[in-house]
C-alpha positions in Angstrom: -130.2 -7.5 68.1 -132.6 -7.0 70.4 -136.6 -8.1 70.6 -139.1 -5.8 68.0 -140.2 -3.1 69.0 -143.7 -3.0 69.9 -145.9 -1.0 67.8 -148.3 1.8 69.4 -151.9 0.8 69.1 -153.4 2.5 66.1 -154.9 5.4 67.0 -158.9 5.8 66.9 -160.0 7.6 63.8 -162.7 10.4 64.8 -166.0 9.4 64.3 -167.7 10.7 60.9 -169.1 14.1 60.9 -172.7 14.1 61.4 -172.7 15.8 57.4 -171.0 12.6 56.0 -173.7 10.2 57.9 -176.4 11.8 56.8 -174.9 12.1 52.7 -174.5 8.5 52.7 -177.9 7.5 54.4 -179.3 9.2 51.9 -177.6 7.9 48.9 -178.2 4.3 50.3 -182.2 5.2 50.5 -181.9 6.6 47.1 -180.0 3.4 46.1 -182.6 1.4 47.6 -185.6 3.6 46.1 -183.9 3.2 42.5 -183.7 -0.7 43.0 -187.4 -0.8 44.2 -188.4 1.2 41.4 -186.9 -1.0 39.0 -188.0 -4.2 40.5 -191.7 -3.1 40.3 -191.1 -1.7 36.5 -189.4 -5.4 35.7 -192.6 -7.0 37.7 -195.2 -4.7 35.6 -193.3 -5.6 32.4 -193.3 -9.6 33.3 -197.1 -9.3 34.0 -197.4 -7.2 30.7 -195.5 -9.3 28.4 -197.8 -12.7 30.0 -201.0 -10.6 29.0 -199.7 -9.7 25.6 -199.4 -13.8 25.0 -202.7 -14.3 25.0 -203.4 -11.0 22.6 -205.4 -12.1 19.8 -204.5 -8.9 17.4 -201.4 -8.6 16.0 -201.1 -5.3 16.0 -201.5 -4.5 20.0 -199.2 -7.8 20.1 -196.9 -5.6 18.1 -197.5 -2.4 19.9 -197.2 -4.0 23.4 -193.8 -5.6 22.8 -192.3 -2.8 21.3 -193.0 -0.8 23.9 -191.5 -3.0 26.8 -188.3 -3.3 25.1 -187.9 0.4 24.9 -188.7 0.4 28.5 -186.4 -2.5 29.3 -183.5 -1.6 27.4 -183.5 2.5 27.9 -183.7 3.1 24.2 -185.0 6.4 22.7 -187.3 4.3 19.9 -188.1 1.1 19.7 -189.7 -0.1 16.6 -190.8 -3.7 14.6 -190.6 -4.0 11.2 -192.6 -6.5 9.4 -191.0 -8.8 6.7 -194.0 -9.1 4.9 -197.7 -7.4 4.9 -199.2 -10.7 6.3 -198.0 -10.0 9.9 -198.9 -6.3 9.3 -198.5 -3.7 6.7 -196.3 -1.0 7.9 -193.1 -0.5 10.9 -194.9 0.0 14.6 -192.8 2.6 16.2 -192.8 3.8 19.9 -191.0 6.9 20.9 -191.4 10.0 22.7 -193.6 12.7 21.2 -191.7 15.8 19.1 -188.3 13.3 19.5 -188.6 12.7 15.4 -188.6 14.7 12.4 -188.2 11.6 9.8 -188.9 8.1 10.8 -186.0 5.6 10.3 -186.0 3.2 7.7 -183.6 0.4 8.5 -184.1 -1.6 5.5 -182.5 1.0 3.7 -179.4 0.6 6.1 -177.8 -2.7 4.7 -176.3 -3.5 8.5 -179.9 -3.3 9.9 -181.2 -4.4 7.1 -179.9 -7.6 8.0 -181.9 -8.3 11.2 -184.8 -8.7 8.8 -183.1 -11.8 7.6 -180.3 -13.2 10.0 -180.3 -15.1 12.9 -178.6 -13.2 15.6 -178.7 -9.6 16.2 -176.8 -6.7 14.9 -175.6 -4.0 16.7 -174.1 -0.4 15.8 -172.5 1.2 18.3 -171.6 4.4 16.5 -173.3 4.6 13.3 -171.7 7.0 10.4 -173.8 10.1 9.0 -175.4 8.6 6.0 -174.9 9.4 2.8 -177.3 12.7 1.6 -181.0 11.8 0.4 -180.8 8.0 2.5 -183.2 9.1 5.5 -182.5 4.8 6.9 -181.4 6.2 10.3 -184.0 8.4 10.5 -184.0 12.4 11.8 -184.1 13.5 15.3 -186.2 17.0 15.9 -182.4 18.6 16.4 -181.4 17.3 12.9 -179.2 14.9 14.3 -179.2 10.8 13.8 -179.8 7.9 15.8 -175.7 6.6 16.9 -176.8 3.8 18.6 -178.6 0.9 17.3 -179.9 -3.0 17.6 -181.5 -4.7 15.3 -182.7 -8.6 16.8 -184.5 -10.6 13.9 -188.2 -11.6 14.8 -188.5 -15.0 13.4 -191.9 -17.6 13.5 -191.3 -21.5 14.9 -190.2 -23.1 11.8 -187.9 -19.9 11.0 -190.0 -17.9 8.6 -188.9 -14.3 8.8 -191.8 -12.0 10.2 -189.8 -9.2 10.6 -187.1 -6.9 13.3 -187.0 -5.5 16.7 -185.1 -2.4 16.5 -183.7 -0.2 19.2 -181.7 3.7 18.8 -180.3 6.1 20.9 -178.7 9.3 19.6 -175.4 8.3 22.2 -172.9 6.5 20.9 -172.8 3.3 22.7 -175.6 3.4 24.3 -176.2 -0.5 24.0 -173.8 -3.3 25.9 -174.7 -6.7 26.0 -177.3 -6.5 28.3 -179.5 -4.7 26.3 -178.9 -7.0 23.2 -179.6 -9.9 25.1 -182.6 -8.3 26.2 -183.6 -7.5 22.4 -183.3 -10.7 21.1 -185.0 -12.5 23.9 -188.2 -10.1 23.6 -188.2 -10.9 19.5 -187.7 -14.4 20.0 -191.2 -13.5 22.5 -193.1 -11.9 19.7 -192.4 -14.4 16.9 -193.4 -17.2 19.1 -196.5 -15.0 20.0 -197.3 -14.1 16.6 -196.6 -17.6 15.3 -199.3 -18.8 17.8 -201.8 -16.0 16.9 -201.5 -17.0 13.0 -202.2 -21.0 14.0 -205.2 -19.7 16.0 -206.8 -17.0 13.2 -206.3 -19.6 11.0 -208.1 -22.4 13.2 -210.5 -19.4 13.9 -210.9 -19.5 10.2 -211.3 -23.4 9.4 -213.7 -23.6 12.8 -215.7 -21.0 11.2 -216.5 -22.1 7.9 -217.6 -26.1 9.5 -219.5 -23.7 11.8 -222.0 -22.6 9.3 -222.4 -25.7 7.8 -223.7 -26.6 10.8 -225.9 -23.4 11.9 -229.8 -24.2 12.1 -231.2 -23.6 8.2 -233.7 -21.4 7.2 -236.6 -23.3 6.7 -237.9 -23.7 3.0 -241.2 -21.8 2.3 -243.4 -24.9 0.7 -246.9 -24.3 -0.5 -249.5 -26.4 1.5 -247.1 -26.3 4.7 -246.3 -23.9 7.8 -243.4 -25.3 9.8 -241.6 -23.2 12.7 -239.0 -23.6 14.4 -237.9 -22.5 18.0 -234.1 -22.9 18.5 -231.8 -22.0 21.7 -228.7 -23.3 22.8 -227.8 -23.8 26.2 -225.0 -21.2 26.1 -226.3 -17.8 25.0 -222.3 -17.7 23.5 -223.2 -20.4 21.5 -224.9 -20.9 17.8 -224.4 -24.5 17.9 -226.1 -26.6 20.5 -226.1 -30.6 20.6 -229.7 -30.8 19.6 -230.6 -30.2 15.6 -232.9 -29.9 12.5 -233.5 -29.7 9.4 -236.3 -29.6 6.3 -235.8 -30.3 2.7 -237.3 -31.1 -0.5 -236.2 -35.0 -0.5 -238.0 -35.6 -3.7 -240.6 -33.6 -6.3 -243.6 -32.4 -3.5 -242.1 -34.8 -0.5 -240.2 -32.7 2.2 -237.9 -34.6 4.8 -238.2 -32.9 8.4 -235.7 -34.0 10.9 -234.9 -33.1 14.8 -232.5 -34.8 16.7 -229.9 -34.8 19.7 -226.6 -35.6 19.6 -224.5 -37.0 23.2 -222.1 -34.2 24.3 -220.5 -31.1 23.4 -217.8 -29.9 21.5 -216.6 -31.1 17.6 -216.6 -34.7 18.0 -220.7 -33.6 18.8 -220.7 -31.2 15.8 -218.9 -33.4 13.9 -221.8 -36.3 14.4 -224.9 -33.6 13.8 -223.1 -32.5 10.4 -223.1 -36.3 9.6 -226.1 -37.1 10.6 -228.2 -34.0 8.7 -226.2 -34.3 5.4 -226.2 -38.4 5.2 -230.1 -38.2 5.7 -230.4 -36.0 2.7 -228.4 -37.9 1.0 -230.5 -40.7 1.6 -234.2 -39.0 1.4 -233.5 -38.8 -2.5 -233.4 -42.2 -3.1 -235.4 -44.2 0.0 -239.0 -43.7 0.5 -239.2 -45.3 4.0 -238.4 -43.1 6.9 -237.9 -46.3 9.1 -235.4 -47.4 6.5 -233.4 -44.7 6.3 -232.7 -44.6 9.7 -231.1 -47.9 9.4 -229.1 -46.5 6.5 -228.4 -43.6 8.6 -227.8 -45.4 11.6 -224.9 -47.9 9.4 -223.4 -44.4 8.2 -223.2 -43.3 11.7 -221.6 -46.3 13.3 -219.2 -46.7 10.3 -217.4 -43.0 11.5 -216.7 -45.2 15.2 -216.9 -41.2 16.4 -216.1 -42.7 20.1 -219.3 -43.7 21.1 -221.3 -40.8 20.2 -224.8 -41.2 19.8 -227.7 -39.5 18.8 -231.5 -39.6 18.5 -233.6 -38.7 15.6 -236.9 -38.0 14.6 -237.5 -38.5 10.9 -240.5 -37.3 8.9 -241.7 -37.5 5.2 -244.1 -34.4 4.4 -247.1 -34.8 1.7 -249.1 -32.1 1.3 -252.0 -32.5 -0.5 -255.2 -30.4 -1.4 -257.5 -31.9 1.5 -254.9 -33.3 4.3 -250.8 -33.0 5.1 -249.6 -37.1 5.4 -246.3 -37.5 7.3 -245.0 -40.9 7.3 -242.8 -40.8 10.0 -240.2 -42.8 11.9 -238.3 -42.5 15.3 -234.4 -43.4 16.1 -235.1 -43.1 20.5 -236.5 -39.6 20.3 -239.1 -38.3 22.7 -242.7 -39.1 21.3 -244.1 -36.6 19.5 -247.6 -34.9 20.1 -250.3 -34.1 17.4 -253.0 -31.0 18.0 -256.3 -31.5 16.6 -258.4 -28.8 15.4 -260.2 -29.5 18.4 -258.0 -29.2 20.8 -257.8 -32.5 22.0 -253.8 -33.8 21.9 -252.3 -36.9 20.9 -248.8 -38.9 22.2 -247.4 -40.8 18.8 -246.3 -43.4 20.4 -243.5 -44.4 17.9 -241.0 -46.7 18.8 -237.1 -47.2 17.8 -233.5 -47.3 18.3 -231.1 -44.8 19.3 -228.6 -44.4 16.1 -224.8 -44.4 16.1 -224.4 -47.0 18.7 -225.1 -50.3 17.7 -225.5 -52.2 14.4 -228.1 -54.0 15.2 -231.3 -51.3 14.9 -235.4 -51.4 14.3 -237.7 -48.7 13.8 -241.3 -48.1 13.9 -242.7 -46.4 11.1 -246.2 -44.8 11.1 -248.5 -42.7 8.6 -250.3 -39.6 9.8 -252.6 -37.4 8.5 -253.5 -33.7 9.4 -256.5 -32.0 8.6 -257.3 -28.7 8.5 -256.2 -26.5 11.9 -254.1 -29.7 12.9 -250.5 -29.6 14.2 -247.6 -31.7 14.7 -245.4 -30.8 17.8 -241.7 -32.3 17.7 -239.0 -31.8 20.2 -235.7 -32.6 22.2 -235.5 -33.5 25.5 -234.5 -29.9 26.6 -238.3 -29.2 26.6 -239.3 -32.0 28.9 -236.3 -32.5 31.1 -236.5 -28.5 31.9 -236.5 -27.7 35.9 -237.7 -25.3 38.0 -235.8 -24.2 41.4 -237.4 -26.8 43.1 -236.2 -29.6 40.7 -239.4 -30.5 39.1 -239.5 -31.3 35.2 -241.6 -29.5 32.9 -242.2 -32.7 31.7 -244.8 -34.1 28.8 -247.0 -33.0 31.6 -246.4 -29.8 31.0 -246.7 -29.9 27.5 -250.0 -31.4 27.3 -251.3 -28.3 29.6 -249.7 -26.2 27.2 -251.2 -27.5 23.8 -254.9 -27.0 24.1 -254.1 -22.9 24.4 -252.8 -23.5 21.6 -255.6 -24.6 19.3 -256.4 -23.0 16.4 -253.1 -21.0 15.9 -250.1 -21.1 13.2 -247.1 -22.7 13.5 -244.8 -19.8 14.7 -247.4 -18.9 17.4 -247.6 -22.6 18.9 -243.6 -23.2 19.0 -243.4 -19.7 21.1 -245.9 -20.8 23.5 -243.9 -24.1 23.9 -241.0 -22.1 25.0 -242.5 -19.3 26.7 -244.3 -21.7 29.1 -240.7 -24.1 29.3 -238.9 -20.5 30.1 -241.4 -19.5 33.0 -241.2 -22.9 34.3 -237.2 -22.8 34.9 -237.5 -19.3 36.2 -233.9 -18.7 36.1 -232.7 -21.9 36.2 -229.6 -22.4 33.5 -231.5 -23.9 30.8 -230.2 -27.0 28.2 -230.3 -27.1 24.6 -234.3 -26.7 23.0 -235.6 -27.5 19.8 -239.1 -27.0 18.9 -240.8 -27.8 15.5 -244.2 -27.5 14.5 -245.8 -28.5 11.3 -249.3 -27.5 10.5 -250.9 -28.5 6.9 -252.7 -25.1 5.5 -254.4 -27.1 2.0 -256.7 -23.5 2.1 -254.1 -20.9 2.2 -251.6 -19.7 -0.8 -247.8 -19.5 -0.1 -248.4 -15.7 0.2 -250.5 -16.3 3.5 -247.5 -18.7 4.8 -244.6 -16.3 4.3 -247.0 -13.6 5.8 -247.3 -16.0 8.8 -243.3 -16.7 8.9 -242.7 -12.7 8.3 -244.6 -11.8 11.5 -242.9 -14.7 13.3 -239.8 -13.1 12.4 -240.6 -9.8 14.1 -242.0 -11.5 17.0 
């Protein structure tokens, strides 16, 4: 047998016709375009889901995730059915207009209802025509039903059932494993987001309830006294700042007045503010000496151990009389108050004392002041004297002393407002610090009705 016959070389294939090349190129371009569109859609969905995680409204959160579920799976209908009214009271349905004639009720279909209590999803590839009167599968506008279904349980962090996320299509076998996994992932995302929202809302309710106890109090109306306050937190969005004040009836015909400044910001500072205010109220009922009251208040604050938080407090007892207003006052490291006399003379009340809440060993000086008709006592926080203008210059006590003579003979509300205005003008746009200003004037010859009228004018200023 001889050597194998050599094979002839393969015949060259004729080049594809120009029409075939164009068709293939068009097909490739269409495939690339579809892939780009799918990529853009997925990117948009990822961005949307990320934004939805920060939603503070349960209805908007559920609506957004339900829409994403429909878009990602190609479902004709997507819906969220709440398991309890705590989440939402009504189902959320997402579908094109004019698709439905009767909305589905998955809870009425035993197999679909399992998604409300199971851990894993349920899938129906070809639903049977329901029994007459059972609208669980819903009705399409053409009279048919949704034949394909996926139901994924929506659960909270610790397993509590929140509801079910459902997908539906009129075509049988419209969903596969991919769509089932997507539904399960989106349901888990929705459950975690709803759980986080519930925790946030509960903490917000607690914070708001606590904040109400820290808000600046409404001043009581007292026969023989005209008291006014100007209060401005540094941030316009805050209701509670680091400065605080309070006025209350310590004992019959004796009124406690305090103004203070807490170091720092946030919950710890707010806690110290609340402790200082309410502890002072409790102590004032039994303690007749402002200096001894500050000593006991310091012991209380130190005992709480609020991580090196401390505060300044100026505390006074007001004793309105028929002729004059007598004030007993003690100072816990607070800026010195001033008296503006009825003749325009300004007096600094130099009264020493230790900061509160920092040291066990403290001492406080106590003075007794007498205010005649037309005299006013001005107390303030360091946001007044430390206010800076654009060049960095402080308003200072010099600015306060320059302002006060122009307030001679004015009611307390006018004086407090004028001081605040002078500080604001000095700052000229520089971000402010917290400010609290308290002005006290004795009114031995003016009845309560006139005091009320003065305060009404101040509120409407």
